N, C-alpha and C positions, 0 to 999 in steps of 0.2 A: 717572395712565397706569397701565396695569397692567404688571406685571411680574415676571419668572421670576428665580431666582437662577441668574445666569450660564448659562443656556439649560438648565436641569436642570427635570425638571417638578414644581412645587410640591405638596405634600399640604395638607391641611387648608385654612382658607379661603385665597384670593385675597388675595396681598398687593399693595397700590396705592400708588404714589406720587403726591403731588398738593402744591402750595403750600398753606403755613401761612396760615390764618383767624383770629381772633379768638373764633370758637367752639370751637377746637382749643384752647385755653387751658387751662380746666380739668384735662383728662385729662394735658396736659403737665406741671401744675404738681405732679400724683401721681407721674410719671416721675421729675421733677426731685427730688422730696422724698428718693425712695428712692435715686438716682443720685448725687447728691452734698452734700459737708458744707456747703455753701452754694449752696442750690438759686435760681435764678433767680424773679425775683417774677414776677406777671401784669404789673405796670408795664415791667419789664424785655422781655418778651415784645412787649407794646404799642410799645414804642420800636423794637424790630427790625421791627415790622411798618410803622411807618411809615418806615421809610430804605428804602423798596423799592428805589430807584435804584443803592443803595451795598450791599444785603443781598440774599441768598438765603435762605428761609426754606422747609423741606421738611419735611412728615410723613409719614408711612409708615401706614398703615391694613391692618387685618387684617378683613376684612369691612369693617364700619360702625365699627370701632373702632380709634382711633388709639392706635398701639403704641410710636412713638418719632418723633425730629425731628432734624434737623440745621440748625444756623443760621451762617451766614457772611458775612463781608465782603469787598468787592471795591475793589482800591486799588494801584497802582503795577504794573500788569499779576501780581497776587498774589491768590489768595484764600486768604482767613486763617479758617479755621475756630474759629468763637467755640466751639458747642457741639454735641455731637452724644449723643445717651442713646434707649435704646430700654428698654421696659417688662422689668421684672426676668426674666420669665418667658421674654421672647424673647430673652434672652442666649446666645451662641453660634449663635443660628439665621440666616438670611439679612440680616435687617432690616437691622443697621447696616452691612453692605457694600453693601446696595440703597442706601442712602442717601449712602453717599460714593460710589458709582459715580456717581450722579445728579447729586451737587454738581462732581465732577469733570467731567463730561462737560457740564453749564451753565456752569461756569466757562471751559472751553475756549471753548465758543461765545460768550463775552466778551472772548476773546483773553488771557485767563491764561497765563500763561506757568509759574507755581508755584503750590504750596498749603502751607500753612503751619500749625501748630499748635503749642500747648502741652499738656503734659501733665502732671500731679502724679509726682514719680519713683516714690511707692509704688503705681501705680496700673500694676502688671505686666499686667494683663489687657490693656487700653487700649494699652498698648505693643508687645504683641505684635500686637495687631490692626493698627496703624499699622506695623508693620513688614512683615506679611504682604502689606498693601497697597502696598507701595513706597514707604513713607516711609522716610528715613534721618535718624538723631539729627546735628544739625546745631549744638548749644548748650546752654546750661543757664543757666536764668535764678533766682539767687541770692534766695531768701527771696518768691519771686513771689506765693505764696498768701498773704493777708492773714489769713486766719481760723488760720492754725497758722505760717507763716513756711516753709512746705514749697516746697523747689526746683520747679522747673520743668524738663522736658526738652523742646527745639524739635527739633521735627520739620519735614523739609520733602519735597516730593516736586514733580519735573518732571511738569509737563503738556504732554504731546508734542500739537502740532497735527495737526489732521485733514490727511489725505495731498494734499488737494486746495486746501488752504491754504499748505501747503510749498511746492507748484508755483506758485503764483502770483507 
């Protein structure tokens, strides 16, 4: 699906959102490597792709190049964002927001009422991003990250049903 950053005209190559495929995994592994202390493996991506009824896996492309992704899990009327990352040179641009907006819209269509995620306490840039996009701090998980023992902050955001869904 073709996309624009919040209604503003895009500059440069057009950004496109679509469902993730196994062919996307090689560039995603590089994005993972530069984004996280403990990156996902190809096998982890394949597991996510195999759980299609319970997950949403979205990639964003600039032209024909995969520049980011979001993976989430659905359950109990919640979307749990497992991972979101964009290529280093795309940080601060519209790609991450477009992925998040798409995931929220898809989860709304599945009847989700809330989005939940964890983020490292040291990841100030991500914390600011989530706060900017309507997420609220609701808790802390002590020692959540096994690689370092670092705590995770838990954020959530209400997913408001479409107007016609409320009126039914």
